[in-house]
DRENMARMI-256501 format. One record per residue (C-alpha): residue number from 1; x, y, z. Coordinates in nm, 4 decimals, decimal comma. Layout:
REM residues N
{mipa=NUM	c1=X	c2=Y	c3=Z} .
...
This chain:
REM residues 116
{mipa=1	c1=7,4713	c2=18,7037	c3=10,7265} .
{mipa=2	c1=7,1596	c2=18,4878	c3=10,6766} .
{mipa=3	c1=7,2407	c2=18,2241	c3=10,4679} .
{mipa=4	c1=6,9791	c2=17,9064	c3=10,3654} .
{mipa=5	c1=7,1894	c2=17,6368	c3=10,2098} .
{mipa=6	c1=7,0005	c2=17,3290	c3=10,0337} .
{mipa=7	c1=7,1923	c2=17,0256	c3=9,9290} .
{mipa=8	c1=7,1084	c2=16,6613	c3=9,7959} .
{mipa=9	c1=6,9617	c2=16,7708	c3=9,5067} .
{mipa=10	c1=7,0101	c2=16,5129	c3=9,1756} .
{mipa=11	c1=6,9143	c2=16,2881	c3=8,8937} .
{mipa=12	c1=6,7413	c2=15,9995	c3=8,9831} .
{mipa=13	c1=6,4890	c2=15,7062	c3=8,8244} .
{mipa=14	c1=6,1272	c2=15,7690	c3=8,8584} .
{mipa=15	c1=6,0083	c2=15,5658	c3=9,1640} .
{mipa=16	c1=6,3687	c2=15,6854	c3=9,3235} .
{mipa=17	c1=6,4273	c2=15,8264	c3=9,6448} .
{mipa=18	c1=6,6009	c2=16,1686	c3=9,7456} .
{mipa=19	c1=6,6418	c2=16,3662	c3=10,0749} .
{mipa=20	c1=6,7005	c2=16,7016	c3=10,0539} .
{mipa=21	c1=6,8518	c2=16,8930	c3=10,3384} .
{mipa=22	c1=6,9237	c2=17,3049	c3=10,4067} .
{mipa=23	c1=7,0970	c2=17,4022	c3=10,6505} .
{mipa=24	c1=7,0060	c2=17,7178	c3=10,7865} .
{mipa=25	c1=7,2786	c2=18,0247	c3=10,9918} .
{mipa=26	c1=7,1963	c2=18,3642	c3=11,1229} .
{mipa=27	c1=6,8478	c2=18,3270	c3=11,2597} .
{mipa=28	c1=6,7138	c2=18,1686	c3=11,5489} .
{mipa=29	c1=6,6048	c2=17,8753	c3=11,3560} .
{mipa=30	c1=6,3681	c2=17,6992	c3=11,6179} .
{mipa=31	c1=6,1352	c2=17,9727	c3=11,5918} .
{mipa=32	c1=6,0875	c2=17,9909	c3=11,2275} .
{mipa=33	c1=5,8765	c2=17,8121	c3=11,0077} .
{mipa=34	c1=6,0537	c2=17,6096	c3=10,7499} .
{mipa=35	c1=5,9078	c2=17,5279	c3=10,4035} .
{mipa=36	c1=6,0306	c2=17,3647	c3=10,1023} .
{mipa=37	c1=5,9147	c2=17,5127	c3=9,7144} .
{mipa=38	c1=5,9736	c2=17,4296	c3=9,4108} .
{mipa=39	c1=5,9385	c2=17,5542	c3=9,0454} .
{mipa=40	c1=5,9575	c2=17,4720	c3=8,6835} .
{mipa=41	c1=6,0786	c2=17,7360	c3=8,4448} .
{mipa=42	c1=5,7988	c2=17,9377	c3=8,3056} .
{mipa=43	c1=5,5717	c2=17,8558	c3=8,6188} .
{mipa=44	c1=5,4782	c2=18,0103	c3=8,9188} .
{mipa=45	c1=5,6707	c2=17,8327	c3=9,2303} .
{mipa=46	c1=5,5069	c2=17,6136	c3=9,4696} .
{mipa=47	c1=5,4524	c2=17,5426	c3=9,7819} .
{mipa=48	c1=5,5447	c2=17,2092	c3=9,8389} .
{mipa=49	c1=5,5934	c2=17,1285	c3=10,2418} .
{mipa=50	c1=5,5927	c2=17,3439	c3=10,5519} .
{mipa=51	c1=5,6907	c2=17,2631	c3=10,9306} .
{mipa=52	c1=5,6260	c2=17,5079	c3=11,2075} .
{mipa=53	c1=5,8287	c2=17,5609	c3=11,5357} .
{mipa=54	c1=5,5768	c2=17,3065	c3=11,6868} .
{mipa=55	c1=5,6602	c2=17,0961	c3=11,4332} .
{mipa=56	c1=5,3501	c2=17,0522	c3=11,2663} .
{mipa=57	c1=5,3614	c2=16,9330	c3=10,9000} .
{mipa=58	c1=5,1106	c2=17,0243	c3=10,5683} .
{mipa=59	c1=5,2176	c2=16,9406	c3=10,2355} .
{mipa=60	c1=5,0615	c2=17,0335	c3=9,8587} .
{mipa=61	c1=4,8029	c2=16,7227	c3=9,7657} .
{mipa=62	c1=5,0541	c2=16,6305	c3=9,4645} .
{mipa=63	c1=5,3091	c2=16,5343	c3=9,7333} .
{mipa=64	c1=5,1292	c2=16,3650	c3=10,0229} .
{mipa=65	c1=5,1754	c2=16,0371	c3=10,0953} .
{mipa=66	c1=5,5195	c2=16,0619	c3=9,8735} .
{mipa=67	c1=5,7427	c2=16,3518	c3=10,0542} .
{mipa=68	c1=5,8294	c2=16,4191	c3=10,4352} .
{mipa=69	c1=5,9363	c2=16,7244	c3=10,6204} .
{mipa=70	c1=6,0978	c2=16,7542	c3=10,8871} .
{mipa=71	c1=6,3820	c2=16,9539	c3=11,0966} .
{mipa=72	c1=6,6247	c2=16,9135	c3=11,3292} .
{mipa=73	c1=6,6405	c2=17,2119	c3=11,5615} .
{mipa=74	c1=7,0029	c2=17,1551	c3=11,7008} .
{mipa=75	c1=7,1821	c2=17,0831	c3=11,3822} .
{mipa=76	c1=6,9791	c2=17,4212	c3=11,2501} .
{mipa=77	c1=6,8575	c2=17,1969	c3=10,9398} .
{mipa=78	c1=6,5315	c2=17,0925	c3=10,8124} .
{mipa=79	c1=6,4694	c2=16,7811	c3=10,5645} .
{mipa=80	c1=6,2457	c2=16,6872	c3=10,2487} .
{mipa=81	c1=6,2417	c2=16,2699	c3=10,1868} .
{mipa=82	c1=6,0978	c2=16,2273	c3=9,8741} .
{mipa=83	c1=5,9869	c2=15,8617	c3=9,7620} .
{mipa=84	c1=5,8370	c2=15,7400	c3=9,4976} .
{mipa=85	c1=5,9749	c2=15,9790	c3=9,2410} .
{mipa=86	c1=5,7670	c2=16,0987	c3=8,9623} .
{mipa=87	c1=5,8960	c2=16,3230	c3=8,6343} .
{mipa=88	c1=5,6636	c2=16,5479	c3=8,7478} .
{mipa=89	c1=5,8608	c2=16,6294	c3=9,0679} .
{mipa=90	c1=6,1839	c2=16,7386	c3=8,8386} .
{mipa=91	c1=6,2300	c2=17,0860	c3=8,9958} .
{mipa=92	c1=6,4581	c2=17,3469	c3=9,1576} .
{mipa=93	c1=6,3820	c2=17,2763	c3=9,5363} .
{mipa=94	c1=6,4179	c2=17,5647	c3=9,7221} .
{mipa=95	c1=6,4297	c2=17,6205	c3=10,1193} .
{mipa=96	c1=6,2750	c2=17,9198	c3=10,3227} .
{mipa=97	c1=6,2789	c2=18,0187	c3=10,6420} .
{mipa=98	c1=5,9235	c2=18,1976	c3=10,7549} .
{mipa=99	c1=5,8100	c2=18,4302	c3=11,0713} .
{mipa=100	c1=5,5643	c2=18,6800	c3=11,0927} .
{mipa=101	c1=5,7562	c2=18,9564	c3=11,2435} .
{mipa=102	c1=6,1072	c2=18,9291	c3=11,0944} .
{mipa=103	c1=6,2222	c2=18,8923	c3=10,6971} .
{mipa=104	c1=6,1475	c2=18,5902	c3=10,5314} .
{mipa=105	c1=6,4768	c2=18,4200	c3=10,4133} .
{mipa=106	c1=6,4936	c2=18,2034	c3=10,0716} .
{mipa=107	c1=6,8128	c2=17,9767	c3=9,9914} .
{mipa=108	c1=6,9633	c2=17,9776	c3=9,6226} .
{mipa=109	c1=6,8056	c2=17,6337	c3=9,5644} .
{mipa=110	c1=6,8638	c2=17,2721	c3=9,4470} .
{mipa=111	c1=6,7784	c2=17,0787	c3=9,1069} .
{mipa=112	c1=6,5919	c2=16,7725	c3=9,1104} .
{mipa=113	c1=6,5351	c2=16,6123	c3=8,8047} .
{mipa=114	c1=6,3449	c2=16,2199	c3=8,7922} .
{mipa=115	c1=6,4069	c2=16,0810	c3=8,4456} .
{mipa=116	c1=6,4766	c2=15,7198	c3=8,3311} .
C-alpha cells in the first residue's frame, strides 16, 4: 500500500521558517519526481516546487529564493525548507509522487499558517 505522510506544518510568525517532510512507502521512491503543492480554500491547488529523480529542482515564482526542496532517497523522504514565510504562504501543503509510467500519489496534507 502506497503512503505519503507529510509532517512539519504548524503556526509560524511572518519571517519565520518551517521544514516540511514527506515520508513515502510502498513505492520505488528514487524513480519518482516529487512535488509539493499547496491549496487555500476556494482556490486551485498550486504547484510550489518539484525535485526530479536526478535532483533537478524547480520552483513557483512566488517562492523562489525562499523555499528549498530536497530529497533523501535513502530515507524515502522529500523535504521543503520554507524561509522568510509570508502570510500569503498560509495553506495546506501536499506532497505528490509523479511518474510518467505509473499512477500519481498524494499525501493527506499538512496545514501551514503564517500569522502574527
